[in-house]
Each structure stands twice: as structure tokens, then as C-alpha cells.
C-alpha positions in Angstrom: 7.2 -0.8 -7.1 6.2 2.1 -4.9 2.9 3.8 -5.9 3.0 7.5 -5.4 1.1 8.7 -2.3 -0.7 12.1 -2.2 1.7 13.6 0.4 4.6 12.8 -1.9 2.7 14.3 -4.9 2.3 17.6 -3.0 5.9 17.6 -1.9 7.1 17.1 -5.5 5.0 19.9 -6.9 5.7 22.4 -4.1 9.4 21.7 -3.4 11.8 24.4 -4.4 15.5 24.7 -3.8 18.3 26.4 -5.7 19.5 23.0 -7.1 16.9 20.3 -7.6 18.0 17.2 -9.5 15.5 15.0 -11.3 16.7 11.7 -12.9 14.6 9.3 -15.0 15.8 6.0 -16.4 14.1 3.0 -17.9 14.5 -0.2 -15.8 14.1 -3.9 -16.2 11.9 -6.3 -14.2 13.9 -9.5 -15.0 16.4 -10.9 -17.4 20.2 -10.6 -17.9 19.9 -6.8 -17.6 19.0 -7.3 -13.9 21.8 -9.9 -13.4 24.3 -7.5 -15.1 23.0 -4.6 -13.0 22.4 -2.5 -16.1 19.8 -0.3 -14.3 22.2 0.5 -11.5 24.9 1.4 -14.0 22.4 3.7 -15.8 21.6 5.6 -12.7 25.2 6.0 -11.8 25.9 7.3 -15.3 23.1 9.8 -15.0 24.1 11.0 -11.6 27.7 11.4 -12.8 26.3 13.6 -15.6 24.4 15.7 -13.0 27.4 16.0 -10.8 29.5 17.4 -13.7 26.6 19.8 -14.5 26.5 21.0 -10.9 30.3 21.4 -10.8 30.1 23.4 -14.0 27.6 25.7 -12.2 30.1 26.2 -9.4 27.8 24.6 -6.8 29.6 24.1 -3.5 31.2 20.6 -3.1 29.4 20.3 0.3 26.0 20.8 -1.3 26.8 18.3 -4.1 27.7 15.7 -1.5 24.5 16.3 0.3 22.6 15.6 -2.9 24.8 12.6 -3.7 24.6 10.8 -0.4 21.1 9.2 -0.7 21.8 8.5 -4.4 25.0 6.6 -3.5 23.1 4.7 -0.8 20.5 3.7 -3.4 23.3 2.6 -5.8 24.7 0.3 -3.0 21.4 -1.2 -2.1 21.6 -4.6 -3.8 18.1 -5.7 -2.7 16.6 -2.5 -4.3 18.0 -3.3 -7.7 16.4 -6.8 -7.7 12.9 -5.4 -7.6 12.3 -2.8 -10.3 9.3 -1.8 -12.4 9.6 -0.3 -16.0 10.9 3.0 -14.9 12.7 4.8 -12.0 12.3 8.4 -11.1 14.7 10.0 -8.6 14.3 13.5 -7.1 17.1 15.0 -4.9 18.2 18.3 -3.5 20.3 19.2 -0.5 17.3 18.8 1.8 15.1 16.3 0.0 15.2 12.9 -1.5 12.5 10.7 -3.0 12.4 7.9 -5.7 9.6 6.0 -7.4 9.6 2.8 -9.3 6.7 3.1 -11.8 5.1 1.2 -14.7 6.3 3.9 -17.1 9.1 3.3 -19.6 10.9 6.6 -19.2 13.3 8.0 -21.7 16.6 8.4 -19.8 17.1 12.0 -19.0 18.2 14.4 -16.2 17.0 17.9 -15.2 18.5 20.5 -12.8 16.6 23.6 -11.9 15.1 25.3 -8.8 12.2 22.8 -9.0 11.7 19.2 -9.9 10.7 17.8 -13.3 7.2 16.5 -12.8 5.7 16.5 -16.3 6.7 12.9 -16.8 4.5 12.0 -13.8 1.5 14.1 -14.9 -0.9 11.1 -15.3 -0.3 10.4 -11.6 -0.9 14.0 -10.5 -3.9 15.2 -12.5 -7.2 15.3 -10.5 -9.3 14.4 -13.6 -7.4 11.1 -14.0 -8.2 10.0 -10.4 -10.7 7.3 -9.5 -11.8 5.4 -6.3 -11.6 1.7 -5.6 -14.0 0.0 -3.2 -12.5 -3.3 -2.1 -15.7 -5.0 -1.0 -15.9 -8.2 1.0 -18.3 -9.6 3.5 -15.5 -9.7 6.0 -13.9 -6.4 5.3 -14.3 -3.2 3.2 -11.6 -0.6 2.2 -11.7 2.5 0.0 -8.7 3.7 -2.1 -8.1 6.8 -4.2 -6.0 6.0 -7.2 -4.7 7.1 -10.6 -2.9 5.1 -13.2 0.4 5.4 -11.2 -0.8 6.1 -7.6 -2.8 4.5 -4.8 -3.6 5.6 -1.3 -5.9 4.0 1.2 -8.5 6.4 2.7 -9.1 6.0 6.4 -12.8 5.1 6.7 -13.0 3.1 10.0 -15.3 5.6 11.6 -17.6 5.7 8.6 -17.8 2.0 7.4 -18.9 -1.2 9.1 -16.0 -3.5 9.7 -17.8 -6.5 8.2 -21.3 -7.8 7.6 -21.7 -9.1 11.2 -21.5 -5.5 12.5 -24.7 -4.8 10.5 -26.8 -8.0 10.5 -25.6 -9.8 13.6 -23.0 -12.3 14.5 -25.0 -15.3 13.5 -24.6 -14.5 9.8 -21.5 -16.5 9.4 -23.0 -19.5 11.1 -26.1 -19.4 8.9 -24.5 -18.8 5.5 -20.7 -19.0 5.5 -17.8 -21.2 6.1 -15.2 -19.5 8.3 -11.5 -20.3 8.6 -10.5 -18.7 11.9 -6.9 -19.7 11.3 -6.5 -17.0 8.5 -7.3 -13.5 9.8 -8.0 -10.6 7.6 -5.9 -7.5 7.6 -8.5 -6.1 10.0 -8.2 -9.0 12.4 -11.6 -10.6 11.8 -12.6 -14.0 10.4 -12.0 -14.8 6.8 -15.4 -15.2 5.0 -15.9 -17.7 2.1 -19.1 -17.1 0.2 -20.9 -19.8 -1.8 -20.5 -17.8 -5.1 -24.2 -16.9 -5.1 -26.7 -15.7 -2.5 -30.1 -17.2 -1.7 -33.1 -14.9 -0.9 -32.4 -14.6 2.8 -28.7 -14.1 2.3 -29.3 -11.4 -0.3 -31.5 -9.4 2.1 -28.8 -9.4 4.7 -26.0 -8.6 2.2 -28.1 -5.8 0.8 -28.6 -4.4 4.4 -24.8 -4.5 4.9 -24.1 -2.8 1.6 -26.7 -0.1 2.3 -24.7 0.6 5.5 -21.5 0.7 3.4 -23.1 3.1 1.0 -24.2 5.4 3.8 -20.7 5.6 5.1 -19.2 6.2 1.7 -21.7 9.0 1.0 -20.3 10.9 4.0 -17.0 11.0 2.2 -18.0 10.9 -1.5 -21.0 13.2 -1.5 -19.2 16.0 -3.2 -16.9 13.8 -5.4 -17.3 13.1 -9.1 -14.5 10.6 -9.9 -15.6 7.1 -10.9 -16.0 4.4 -8.2 -14.8 0.9 -9.1 -15.9 -2.0 -7.0 -13.5 -4.9 -6.5 -15.6 -7.9 -5.3 -16.8 -11.4 -6.2 -19.2 -11.3 -9.2 -22.3 -12.3 -7.3 -21.9 -9.4 -4.8 -21.7 -6.7 -7.4 -25.4 -6.6 -8.5 -26.4 -6.5 -4.8 -24.1 -3.5 -4.3 -25.4 -1.8 -7.4 -28.9 -2.0 -5.8 -27.6 -0.5 -2.6 -25.5 2.2 -4.2 -26.4 5.9 -4.3 -23.1 7.3 -5.6 -23.7 9.0 -9.0 -20.6 7.8 -10.8 -20.5 4.1 -9.9 -18.5 2.3 -12.6 -20.6 -0.3 -14.3 -17.8 -2.9 -14.6 -16.7 -4.8 -11.6 -13.1 -5.8 -10.8 -13.8 -9.5 -10.4 -12.2 -11.4 -7.6 -11.5 -11.4 -3.9 -9.5 -8.4 -2.6 -7.8 -10.4 0.1 -6.3 -12.6 -2.6 -4.1 -9.8 -3.9 -1.8 -7.2 -2.4 -2.2 -3.5 -3.0 -0.1 -3.7 -6.2 -2.2 -6.5 -7.6 -5.4 -4.6 -6.7 -4.1 -1.5 -8.4 -3.1 -3.3 -11.6 -6.5 -4.9 -11.9 -8.2 -1.5 -11.3 -6.1 0.2 -14.0 -6.8 -2.5 -16.5 -10.6 -2.1 -15.8 -10.7 1.7 -15.8 -8.3 2.5 -18.7 -11.0 2.7 -21.4 -12.8 5.3 -19.3 -9.7 7.4 -18.9 -8.9 7.2 -22.6 -12.4 8.2 -23.5 -12.2 11.2 -21.1 -9.0 12.3 -22.7 -10.6 12.1 -26.2 -13.5 14.2 -25.0 -11.1 16.9 -23.7 -9.3 16.8 -27.1 -12.7 17.2 -28.9 -13.6 20.0 -26.5 -10.4 21.8 -27.4 -11.1 21.5 -31.1 -14.6 22.8 -30.7 -13.8 25.6 -28.3 -14.0 29.2 -29.5 -10.6 30.8 -30.1 -10.7 32.8 -26.9 -10.9 29.6 -24.8 -7.9 27.8 -26.2 -4.3 28.5 -27.2 -1.3 26.7 -28.5 1.2 29.6 -27.9 3.7 28.9 -25.1 4.0 32.7 -24.7 0.3 32.6 -23.5 0.2 29.2 -21.9 2.8 29.9 -19.2 1.3 33.1 -17.9 -2.2 31.6 -18.1 -1.0 28.7 -16.0 0.2 31.1 -13.3 -3.2 32.9 -13.4 -5.1 29.6 -12.9 -6.8 30.0 -16.3 -6.0 26.5 -17.7 -8.4 23.7 -17.4 -6.5 21.1 -19.4 -2.9 21.2 -20.7 -1.8 18.9 -23.6 1.9 18.3 -23.9 3.6 16.4 -26.7 5.1 13.6 -24.7 8.6 13.5 -26.4 9.0 17.2 -27.0 10.5 19.9 -24.8 10.2 23.7 -24.8 13.2 25.6 -23.3 13.4 29.1 -22.2 12.7 31.5 -19.3 9.7 33.2 -17.7 9.7 36.5 -15.8 6.6 36.3 -13.5 6.8 40.0 -12.7 6.5 41.1 -16.3 4.6 37.9 -17.5 7.2 37.7 -20.4 8.2 34.3 -21.9 11.5 33.9 -23.8 11.8 30.7 -25.8 15.2 29.3 -26.7 16.1 26.4 -29.1 18.0 24.3 -26.6 18.7 23.8 -22.9 21.3 26.3 -21.7 22.8 26.7 -18.3 20.4 29.5 -17.3 17.1 28.3 -18.8 14.6 25.6 -17.9 11.7 23.6 -19.3 8.8 25.9 -19.9 6.5 22.9 -20.5 7.4 21.4 -17.1 6.8 24.8 -15.4 3.4 25.1 -17.1 2.5 21.6 -16.1 3.6 22.2 -12.5 1.4 25.4 -12.2 -1.6 23.8 -13.9 -1.5 20.9 -11.4 -1.1 23.3 -8.5 -4.3 25.0 -9.6 -6.2 21.7 -9.9 -6.1 21.4 -13.6 -5.3 18.3 -15.8 -2.2 17.6 -17.8 -2.2 15.0 -20.6 1.0 13.7 -22.3 0.0 13.0 -25.9 1.8 11.5 -28.9 2.6 14.1 -31.6 0.1 12.6 -34.0 -2.8 13.1 -31.6 -1.9 16.6 -30.2 -4.8 19.1 -30.6 -4.1 22.4 -32.3 -1.7 23.1 -35.1 1.0 20.5 -34.5 2.1 22.5 -31.4 4.2 21.1 -28.6 1.7 22.4 -26.1 -2.0 23.3 -26.2 -4.3 24.6 -23.5 -8.0 24.5 -23.0 -9.0 27.5 -20.8 -11.5 27.8 -18.0 -12.2 31.4 -18.9 -10.9 34.0 -21.3 
């Protein structure tokens, strides 16, 4: 599974071309569906559907083949189909191709417009659903920025000490730790094995190390507000809490040794830990919508789309299985809603989501029963009236 990186997020949001193809299918991790190549056949069927749609729009055969080429290569990649997550998202145009295997059970669908369909990925793209992960060990420290579906390591080598020896001296490991030199860390240093607890002298030296880590982090996080999760052995976390100066340190540790898992495992553990916080944050935004004065909220798509382009929307709620089709004239700010997808219209909810994300807002996909407002398919909490 490829977690979405920030550069790819920006490209997806910003990319425009006359014919952008978005394909979503549910996929299988194991079982007879994998052996029978069910997922591969599903993608082929969805691409065939897109090809027919493009042909009906009189798109040039050469352009269709440019879009098709990387999709065909993916279909022929046998190794690729052996390693799926719960959902596959494919984005293709004549000059762009990207795919993501994600832990989202997508409803199979396709979308063709002059932009990509990104509302299904909103949880990975919204800034308010981001958090930081500090993978903390005595032998190495790394910082990541993450969301429920994304992870990117932040380059911190000039700000953080490489390991505890850099701070307290190179006799630390001889005094307190067993070292297996045969197993290097990712950073090329020795692999530290703690005792599972720290005596008084050890704690002083670990605290000194963590204070140096905190100072380095503060240079990067000083203006940030997202929660910071620590992934470390249990006995280290209270010492780090004592050293920490970051306002939004999450009070629950991800217990374990970061070197024992790959990035995917690290991400899964972090999401499991942070999910209650993210759900609480969503509920607070829903409550804020309900309590807001009428001038600071709307569930009218005719207002939501223009407001999104004006940067007015703080939080956009979209019913996760509903769609709103129509057109928008940016020059006149007029929205035309239509009952179904026609050849010359597009998803207004996707367009609104795209613009809200571009303006640094948050987009939540919500089950119909929990949508704020009057059973609308879209509701917006405004920054200003």
C-alpha cells in the first residue's frame, strides 16, 4: 500500500487537463479473489467504461491511448496485483498518471472531467485531520507528518541529535545498554536495547537527550497545532513528557520500538491510537455547525460552491454516498444543479471539496444519518459571512 505523499496531494488538487480520468475500485488483500485476479478484471472493466465515454465525447484516439498506456501497464503487472489494500484509486490524463492503494473500501466508480475526483480522498487531504508522529528511540529519532491515509517523513537531520550519544557522550551505551553492532539502524548507528526501565542516572541522561530533541522539534513545530504522537517504549514516554514543550503532545503513547516495524506498520499503529481524537474533532465541528448563527453556515449548494471559491468555508461536510451534479460559471458565480450526470456537467460536491482544500479548509465525509443541517447532501461552516 502506498501512503499519499504531500507532493502527490498538491498535484492531484492542482492538476487540470481537458480529460482527467479518475477510477476507484474496492480491492482484496487475500483470498480467492486475489487468485482469480478479480481486482485486475474490475479495473479493466472500469477503464473500458472510461474509454467508451471518451470515445463518445469524440476525444482523439491518440489522446485516449496516452491515457490508456500506464493503465495497461498496471493491468499487466502481476506483482502489483498480489499486494493490494482495501481500495485502489487511479488518476490519469494524457500527461499525468498516479495510483494509490489505500485502506478505504471504495464504491467502484469512474469520473471524467477537466480535474480529478478527489473528494473520496478528503480525509487524507484536510489539514485539520493531520497529526505528527515522533518515532523516538535512544539510537534514532524521526518525525513524520500523517493523516489517516498519508505519511511523509520530515527531514530533521540538521535539527535533531542522531542518537543519545550525540548529547551525553559515547560512553552511554557502555554504561547502560547492550549493543548489537551487527544490526545497524536505518541511520547507520548501533542498535540500542534498553532494560525496559531507567535508573536515576540513566533517566538524567535520557532526559538531557530528550530535551535536545525537544529543542530541535520546537524549531519546526513552534507554529504548528496538530497533535504530536510519540512512538516509543513505555518507560521512555514519561521522561519525554517531562522534556516536552510542545503544546499539543498527545497523552497516549504508541507503545513499541519503531525499528521493529516498517513505515506502514508505524502508520497503522498511529492511526489506531489517534482515531478517537479525530472523531472527537469531527463531532466538535458538527456541533459548531449546529450552534452557528445562520449567517455562518449553509446547506445550499448554490451558496457553497461560490463560497468555496471565495475561501469562505472553514469546514465542508459531504454525505459520503451522495453526489450533486451540475455546472458552475465562475464569472457569474451561478450554480446550475441537475438530477444526474450528463456529458457536459460534473460533480459540484467534488469541485467544492477541491476548492475548500486548496484554501486550507477541512472536508469531512459523513454518513447521511450524521450530516449536520436539514438532511442536505452538503453543509458548510463558514469562516466569515
